[in-house]
C-alpha positions in Angstrom: -108.1 199.9 60.7 -107.3 197.2 63.7 -105.4 198.5 66.6 -102.3 196.6 67.6 -101.8 195.8 71.4 -98.1 195.9 72.3 -98.2 193.9 75.9 -95.0 193.8 77.9 -94.4 191.2 80.5 -94.1 192.3 83.9 -90.6 191.2 84.6 -88.5 192.9 81.8 -85.2 191.7 80.5 -82.8 194.3 79.2 -81.7 193.5 75.7 -78.0 193.3 75.1 -76.9 194.9 71.9 -73.4 193.6 71.0 -73.0 196.1 68.0 -74.9 198.9 66.3 -76.3 196.6 63.7 -77.7 194.0 66.4 -79.9 197.0 67.9 -82.6 197.0 65.2 -83.0 193.1 65.4 -83.7 193.2 69.1 -86.0 196.2 68.8 -87.6 194.6 66.2 -88.4 191.3 68.0 -90.3 193.5 70.7 -92.8 194.9 68.1 -95.4 193.2 66.1 -95.0 192.1 62.5 -96.9 195.0 61.1 -94.4 197.4 62.4 -91.1 195.5 62.1 -89.9 197.7 59.0 -89.6 200.6 61.6 -85.8 200.3 63.4 -84.4 202.4 66.1 -81.4 204.7 65.1 -79.7 204.6 68.4 -76.1 203.6 68.8 -75.2 200.7 71.2 -73.7 203.0 74.1 -76.3 205.9 74.0 -79.2 203.2 74.0 -77.7 201.3 76.7 -77.3 204.8 78.9 -81.0 205.4 78.4 -81.8 201.7 79.7 -79.6 202.6 82.7 -81.3 205.7 83.6 -84.9 204.0 83.3 -84.8 200.5 85.0 -87.2 197.9 83.8 -88.1 199.7 80.8 -85.7 198.3 78.1 -88.2 196.6 76.1 -90.4 199.8 76.1 -87.5 202.3 75.0 -86.5 199.8 72.2 -90.2 199.3 71.1 -90.9 203.0 71.0 -87.5 203.9 69.4 -88.6 201.2 66.5 -91.9 203.0 66.2 -90.0 206.3 65.6 -88.2 204.5 62.7 -87.0 206.5 60.1 -87.3 210.1 60.2 -89.5 209.9 56.9 -91.6 207.0 57.9 -93.6 206.7 61.2 -96.9 205.6 62.2 -99.3 208.4 62.2 -100.5 208.0 65.9 -99.4 206.1 68.9 -101.5 205.6 72.0 -99.4 204.8 75.3 -101.3 203.7 78.3 -100.8 201.9 81.8 -101.0 202.5 85.6 -99.9 205.5 87.2 -96.1 205.9 87.7 -95.0 203.3 85.2 -92.5 205.5 83.5 -94.8 206.3 80.3 -94.1 210.1 80.0 -90.5 209.6 81.1 -89.8 206.9 78.4 -91.5 208.8 75.6 -89.7 212.4 76.5 -86.2 210.3 76.8 -86.5 208.5 73.6 -87.6 211.6 71.6 -84.7 213.6 73.2 -82.4 210.7 72.5 -83.3 210.5 68.7 -83.0 214.3 68.3 -86.3 214.6 66.6 -88.4 217.6 66.4 -91.4 217.3 68.9 -93.7 219.4 71.1 -94.9 218.2 74.4 -97.9 219.2 76.1 -100.0 218.2 79.3 -103.6 218.4 79.0 -103.9 219.0 82.8 -102.9 222.7 83.0 -103.6 223.2 79.1 -107.3 223.1 80.0 -108.7 225.1 77.0 -108.4 224.7 73.3 -106.6 228.1 73.1 -103.9 227.0 75.7 -103.5 223.7 74.1 -102.9 224.9 70.7 -100.8 227.9 71.7 -98.5 225.6 73.6 -97.7 223.2 70.6 -97.3 226.1 68.3 -94.8 227.9 70.5 -92.7 225.1 70.9 -92.6 224.4 67.1 -92.0 228.0 66.2 -89.3 228.0 69.0 -91.1 230.9 71.0 -90.6 231.1 74.7 -93.2 233.7 76.2 -91.2 236.2 78.5 -91.7 239.2 80.5 -90.6 241.3 77.3 -93.6 240.2 75.4 -95.9 240.3 78.4 -95.8 236.1 78.4 -98.1 236.0 75.4 -97.9 233.4 72.6 -96.5 234.1 69.1 -99.7 233.5 67.4 -103.5 233.5 68.6 -105.1 230.4 68.1 -108.5 229.4 69.6 -110.0 227.0 67.0 -109.3 223.8 65.2 -109.4 225.2 61.7 -106.8 228.2 62.7 -104.7 225.2 64.4 -104.3 223.2 61.2 -103.2 226.1 59.1 -100.7 227.5 61.5 -99.2 224.2 62.3 -98.6 223.9 58.8 -96.8 227.2 59.0 -94.9 226.0 62.1 -93.7 222.8 60.7 -92.4 224.6 57.4 -90.7 227.2 59.7 -87.7 225.5 61.5 -86.4 227.4 64.4 -82.6 228.8 63.8 -81.6 226.7 66.8 -83.1 223.5 65.2 -81.6 224.1 61.7 -78.9 221.4 61.0 -77.9 219.3 58.1 -79.9 216.3 59.5 -83.1 218.4 59.9 -83.8 220.1 56.5 -86.7 222.8 56.3 -89.8 221.2 54.8 -91.1 222.3 51.4 -95.1 222.7 50.6 -96.4 219.3 50.3 -92.9 217.3 50.9 -93.8 213.7 51.6 -90.2 212.7 52.9 -89.8 215.4 55.5 -88.3 214.6 59.0 -91.4 213.5 61.2 -92.6 215.9 63.7 -93.9 214.6 66.8 -96.8 216.1 69.0 -97.0 214.5 72.5 -100.2 214.9 74.5 -99.9 213.8 78.3 -102.9 213.0 80.1 -105.0 212.7 77.1 -107.9 211.4 78.8 -108.8 215.2 79.5 -109.2 215.7 75.7 -112.4 213.9 76.2 -113.6 217.0 78.4 -113.3 219.7 75.6 -116.4 221.1 73.9 -115.8 220.1 70.4 -116.1 216.4 69.8 -114.0 216.6 66.7 -110.8 217.3 68.5 -109.7 213.9 69.0 -110.5 212.7 65.7 -108.6 215.6 64.1 -105.6 215.3 66.3 -105.4 211.5 65.0 -105.8 212.7 61.4 -103.4 215.7 61.5 -101.1 214.0 58.9 -104.1 214.0 56.5 -105.2 217.4 57.4 -101.9 219.2 57.1 -100.3 217.1 54.3 -97.2 217.0 56.8 -95.1 214.2 58.2 -96.9 214.2 61.7 -97.0 211.7 64.5 -99.2 212.2 67.2 -98.6 210.4 70.5 -101.3 210.2 73.4 -100.2 209.5 77.2 -103.1 208.1 79.4 -104.0 206.0 82.2 -107.1 204.6 80.4 -107.3 202.1 77.8 -108.3 203.1 74.1 -111.6 201.8 74.4 -112.4 204.6 76.6 -111.9 207.2 73.8 -114.0 205.7 71.2 -116.9 208.2 70.4 -118.2 206.7 67.1 -116.6 209.5 65.1 -114.7 207.2 62.7 -111.3 208.3 63.9 -108.6 205.8 63.0 -107.3 203.7 65.6 -103.7 204.5 66.9 -100.9 202.0 67.2 -101.4 201.0 71.0 -98.6 200.4 73.7 -98.9 199.2 77.0 -96.7 199.9 80.1 -97.1 197.0 82.6 -96.5 197.8 86.4 -93.1 197.6 87.8 -92.0 194.3 89.3 -91.0 194.3 92.9 -87.3 194.1 92.0 -87.4 197.0 89.5 -89.5 199.1 92.2 -86.8 198.2 94.9 -84.3 199.5 92.6 -86.0 202.9 91.8 -87.0 203.6 95.1 -83.3 202.8 96.4 -81.9 205.3 94.4 -83.1 208.3 96.7 -81.9 206.9 100.0 -82.1 209.3 102.6 -78.6 210.6 104.0 -78.6 208.9 107.2 -75.7 207.0 108.8 -76.9 203.7 108.5 -75.7 200.8 106.1 -77.0 200.9 102.7 -78.5 197.4 103.2 -80.8 198.3 105.8 -82.6 200.6 103.1 -82.9 197.9 100.8 -84.4 195.7 103.4 -86.7 198.2 104.4 -88.0 199.0 100.8 -88.6 195.3 100.7 -90.4 195.4 103.9 -92.6 198.5 102.6 -93.6 196.6 99.4 -94.7 193.5 101.1 -96.9 195.6 103.4 -98.1 198.1 100.9 -98.0 196.6 97.5 -101.5 195.4 97.9 -103.5 198.6 98.5 -101.1 200.9 96.9 -99.5 200.2 93.7 -98.6 203.9 92.8 -94.8 204.2 92.8 -94.8 207.7 93.7 -96.8 207.1 96.7 -94.5 204.4 97.7 -91.6 206.6 97.1 -93.0 209.3 99.4 -93.9 206.7 102.1 -90.1 205.5 102.2 -88.8 209.1 102.5 -91.4 209.5 105.4 -91.0 206.3 107.4 -87.4 205.2 106.9 -86.1 207.8 109.5 -88.4 206.4 111.9 -87.3 202.7 111.0 -83.6 203.8 111.8 -84.1 205.6 115.0 -83.3 202.5 117.3 -80.3 201.8 115.3 -79.2 205.4 115.1 -79.8 205.5 119.1 -77.8 202.5 119.6 -80.4 200.6 121.1 -80.7 198.0 118.3 -78.6 196.3 115.9 -79.1 196.8 112.2 -79.2 193.1 111.7 -82.1 192.7 114.3 -84.9 192.7 111.7 -87.5 191.3 114.3 -87.1 194.4 116.6 -87.2 196.5 114.0 -90.2 195.5 112.8 -91.8 195.8 116.1 -90.6 199.5 116.2 -92.0 200.3 112.7 -95.3 198.0 112.8 -97.5 200.7 114.9 -96.6 203.4 112.0 -97.5 201.1 109.2 -100.7 200.5 110.7 -101.4 204.1 111.1 -100.2 205.0 107.6 -102.3 202.1 105.9 -105.5 204.0 107.1 -104.3 207.1 105.5 -103.1 206.3 102.1 -102.6 208.9 99.4 -104.2 211.8 101.7 -100.7 213.3 102.5 -101.7 214.9 105.9 -98.1 215.9 106.2 -95.4 216.7 103.7 -91.9 215.4 103.4 -90.3 218.8 104.3 -92.6 219.2 107.3 -91.9 215.8 108.4 -88.1 216.4 108.1 -88.5 219.5 110.4 -90.3 217.8 113.1 -87.7 214.8 112.9 -85.0 217.3 113.3 -86.7 218.7 116.5 -86.9 215.2 117.8 -83.0 214.9 117.3 -82.5 218.4 118.8 -84.3 217.2 121.9 -82.0 214.0 121.9 -79.0 216.2 121.5 -79.9 218.4 124.3 -80.0 215.5 126.7 -83.8 215.6 127.2 -84.8 212.4 128.9 -86.0 209.5 127.0 -89.6 210.0 128.4 -89.8 213.5 126.8 -88.3 212.2 123.6 -90.8 209.7 123.6 -93.6 212.2 123.9 -92.1 214.2 121.1 -92.2 211.1 118.8 -95.6 210.4 119.5 -96.7 213.7 118.9 -94.9 213.5 115.6 -96.7 210.4 114.7 -100.0 211.5 115.5 -99.4 214.7 113.5 -98.3 212.5 110.4 -100.6 209.5 110.8 -103.4 210.2 112.9 -106.6 208.3 112.3 -109.6 210.4 112.3 -112.6 207.9 111.7 -115.3 210.4 111.6 -113.9 211.8 108.4 -114.4 208.6 106.6 -118.2 209.2 106.9 
């Protein structure tokens, strides 16, 4: 079976749904011909709300919603991949919640053994939440693949009371047209580290093994070719999340503007400046968000002190340039946290409020800079 590669452009255009009947057409246009029979069930208003919460991912939301399709007819496996911090997990979880489908989500980072992995899936499907009353134990013990398949059938056929509704009927044994149950495995590249080589092929064939309507979604930063092991496992439907464009990245970071008494336009300009300096060596949006929270208060110091106008971009650049140079040498190392940086910044402001001389304040700021961005060349060797 050939895998289908869904490649999205870097600059995404949000689809305009003029009516509920127009939504499936737009979503189907974003998917290959082989899967155009699957159509999203979202209404115009709710889908638009999902797009507004996830800027730059309108096409992916529509495409993944189309892959879910009708409750009784979906693809058996979906592989979602892309660079870190591109919204893969957020889109998958948001669309599943929006469509109100029964699903289980596990991260393969903290579920590092077969038992932890299987029991986490089963507990969610059974509706069991480990608590102090039961000693934080799972509802069932499962530490091998054979038991997982049999218990998975039992969990699917047993619908928790809080999930029972007219739109989610209980499944009968061997029922073909039952609502699809979705299993999501995040950080799926960790599945390759498990001792059994049959785990990944078995997950991709869960629909065949259980005779139940199951769709498995794997989320990873690696391409699908890295998962091929010559075991004859079927290829999933492959979906690619392209990196965010500059405009979308600026929009996402701007949503977390620090609470400072400065014009909002100043933060927008700072983010664009930060992007132009760091987007080459650092494409991780989480790291850029961290740097924005870390360096924007420093960038605003001359404005808050009244020594520089907020429109004087040249002097503001000269002020922040040394900090940018030091941070570039220590990307990803996180030698100081956001909270610690906030405390030392507050200390500097207290010095200023107490009437301390500008020379003393300068010493405090230099000490903060050295603590945050110190360059220890010996550690590079």
